[in-house]
Structure formats: structure tokens, C-alpha cells
C-alpha positions in Angstrom: -17.9 -9.5 -21.6 -19.3 -6.2 -22.8 -22.8 -7.3 -23.7 -25.2 -10.0 -24.5 -28.4 -10.7 -26.5 -30.4 -13.4 -24.8 -32.9 -13.5 -27.7 -30.2 -14.5 -30.2 -28.3 -16.6 -27.6 -25.1 -14.4 -28.2 -22.5 -12.9 -25.9 -20.3 -10.0 -26.9 -16.7 -9.9 -25.8 -13.8 -7.6 -26.1 -11.0 -10.0 -26.7 -7.4 -8.9 -27.2 -7.3 -6.5 -30.1 -10.8 -7.6 -31.3 -13.1 -4.9 -30.1 -16.3 -6.9 -30.6 -16.3 -10.7 -30.7 -19.8 -12.3 -30.8 -20.1 -15.9 -29.6 -23.0 -18.3 -29.0 -23.7 -18.4 -25.2 -23.2 -22.2 -25.3 -19.6 -21.8 -26.7 -18.8 -19.1 -24.2 -20.2 -21.3 -21.3 -18.0 -24.3 -22.3 -14.9 -22.2 -22.7 -15.5 -20.3 -19.4 -16.1 -23.6 -17.5 -12.6 -24.7 -18.6 -11.1 -21.7 -16.8 -13.0 -22.5 -13.6 -15.3 -19.6 -14.3 -12.5 -17.2 -13.7 -13.6 -13.5 -13.9 -12.2 -10.1 -13.1 -14.2 -7.1 -11.8 -12.8 -3.6 -12.4 -14.0 -1.0 -10.0 -12.8 2.5 -9.1 -10.0 2.5 -6.4 -12.3 3.8 -3.6 -14.7 0.9 -3.9 -14.0 -2.6 -2.5 -16.0 -5.4 -4.1 -18.5 -6.8 -1.5 -17.4 -10.4 -1.7 -13.6 -10.1 -2.1 -11.2 -11.4 0.6 -8.5 -9.1 2.0 -5.4 -10.9 0.6 -6.3 -11.0 -3.1 -7.7 -7.5 -3.0 -4.6 -6.0 -1.3 -2.4 -8.0 -3.6 -4.0 -6.1 -6.5 -3.6 -2.8 -4.7 0.1 -3.4 -4.1 0.4 -4.1 -7.8 -1.4 -0.9 -8.6 1.0 1.0 -6.3 4.1 -0.7 -7.8 2.8 0.2 -11.3 3.2 3.8 -10.4 -0.3 4.9 -9.3 0.2 6.0 -5.7 -2.9 8.2 -5.7 -5.2 5.4 -6.8 -3.5 2.9 -4.5 -3.9 5.4 -1.6 -7.6 5.6 -2.2 -7.8 1.8 -2.5 -5.9 1.3 0.8 -8.3 3.8 2.5 -11.2 1.8 1.2 -9.7 -1.5 2.3 -9.3 -0.1 5.9 -13.0 0.7 5.8 -13.6 -3.1 5.4 -10.6 -4.5 7.3 -9.7 -1.7 9.8 -6.5 -3.1 11.3 -5.1 -4.9 8.2 -1.3 -4.4 8.4 -0.8 -4.5 4.6 -3.5 -1.8 4.1 -2.0 0.3 6.9 1.5 0.0 5.6 0.3 0.7 2.0 -1.6 3.8 3.2 1.5 5.1 5.0 3.8 4.4 2.1 1.5 6.0 -0.5 0.9 9.0 1.8 4.7 9.4 2.1 5.1 9.2 -1.7 2.4 11.8 -2.2 4.1 14.2 0.2 1.7 13.8 3.1 4.0 13.3 6.0 1.2 13.8 8.6 -0.9 11.1 6.9 2.0 8.8 6.6 2.9 9.2 10.3 -0.8 8.5 11.3 -0.9 5.3 9.2 2.4 4.0 10.5 1.5 4.8 14.2 -1.8 3.0 13.7 0.1 0.0 12.2 2.6 0.0 15.1 -0.2 0.3 17.7 -2.4 -2.5 16.2 0.5 -4.7 15.2 3.1 -4.5 18.0 5.2 -7.2 16.4 5.7 -5.2 13.2 9.2 -4.0 13.0 8.5 -2.6 9.5 5.8 -0.3 10.9 8.1 1.1 13.5 11.0 1.5 11.1 8.8 3.4 8.6 7.4 5.5 11.4 11.0 6.3 12.5 11.9 7.3 8.9 8.9 9.7 8.7 9.8 11.3 12.1 13.4 11.7 11.1 12.4 13.4 7.8 10.4 15.8 10.0 13.5 16.5 12.1 12.0 14.8 15.1 15.2 12.7 15.8 14.5 11.8 19.4 11.1 10.3 18.6 12.6 8.7 15.5 15.4 7.0 17.4 12.9 5.7 20.0 10.7 4.2 17.2 13.6 2.5 15.5 15.0 1.2 18.7 11.6 -0.4 19.4 11.9 -2.0 15.9 15.3 -3.3 16.7 14.2 -4.7 20.1 11.7 -6.9 18.2 14.6 -8.7 16.5 12.3 -9.2 13.5 12.9 -9.9 9.9 13.6 -6.2 9.1 16.4 -5.8 11.7 19.1 -5.0 9.1 16.9 -2.3 7.6 16.2 -0.9 11.0 19.9 -0.8 11.8 20.5 1.2 8.6 17.7 3.5 9.6 19.1 4.1 13.0 22.5 4.8 11.5 21.0 7.4 9.1 19.0 9.0 11.9 22.1 9.4 14.0 24.0 10.9 11.1 21.2 13.4 10.5 20.8 14.2 14.1 24.6 14.8 14.6 24.6 17.0 11.5 21.8 19.1 12.8 23.5 19.5 16.2 26.7 20.5 14.4 24.9 23.1 12.4 23.1 24.4 15.5 26.4 24.6 17.4 28.1 26.5 14.6 25.3 29.0 14.3 24.5 28.3 10.7 20.9 27.6 9.6 20.2 24.3 8.0 17.4 23.5 5.6 14.5 21.5 6.9 
């Protein structure tokens, strides 16, 4: 709906390729009732609709992120955390989008917060380990991923691969340090 004229009893819609479709209000009401009064509200990413529940809102944000809009998704995750401060999906999304945007410190903060508020989340610990390893903080990274493995959760295989990669990176760095050559960070 893009407009209405109560005096004429008309509603104006944008429908598919038709930029302006005028319908009698009664026709619109009957058609809309058949859909269960389904509606969609489009807002800027930093605004959370007042009456929305966490699950459908975050489902839409995840879709936004997957569609290739990490900046907008990041803003939406931040807004979600203003309404649902310890929501795991929002915390993980915030960490993932920060990582994708090149904000390692923001990513680490989000994953630490997720791991602290959701001690059962092996995914939060695994992602934290990955960020720490990328920063060359291998001892901390191994500690985080070992905590993830100890949970014996649904992401155990992923955490095992992460631990393997961290060990390889750590050994490579030690070998470079032992040989006296500088390695890129």
C-alpha cells in the first residue's frame, strides 16, 4: 500500500510491475482477509519494529546478511541487541558481520559476550578461537577451542578442524621464529 483516499473509498497499491493500482477499499479488505491480514514493514536496519518478536526479526536479519549486506546486517544485529541484550543469534551475527567487515576487535567482543552469556555455545567459543588465531593469539585461541570441544556439542567436528588449523598456524609461527625469518601477520 502506498496511499489511500477515504473520500473515494480507494486504496493505492504498488503491485508487481504495476506502479499504481487503485482498488476499492472493500475489494482490498476482502483480499487482504484471505491472506490472514499478512503485512510487511520495511524499516532502516538500525530500527527494530516495536511489536516484532526476536525469532522472525533475526531470521530476516540473517537473510539480509546472507544476501550480501554485512554492514546493514551488522547495524540490525546491534539494534536487536538493544532490545534482546543476550540473544545468541544476534551476538553471533554481530560477531560474524564484524569479522566480515574487518573489525577483529568488534568480532572478538561479540563472540566473548556470546560465550559468556551462553556457556553451552560451542559455536561462540569456536568463532572466538578463530578470531584469536587470526590475531596470532594462539594460546588463547587453543584455550577457547578446547572449551568448545569439551562441550561435546553439535559443532564438535568444526571445532576439531579449528583446533587443527590453529596448531598448524602456531607451529608455523614457531618455526619462523626459530629460523629467524619474519613472518607476515
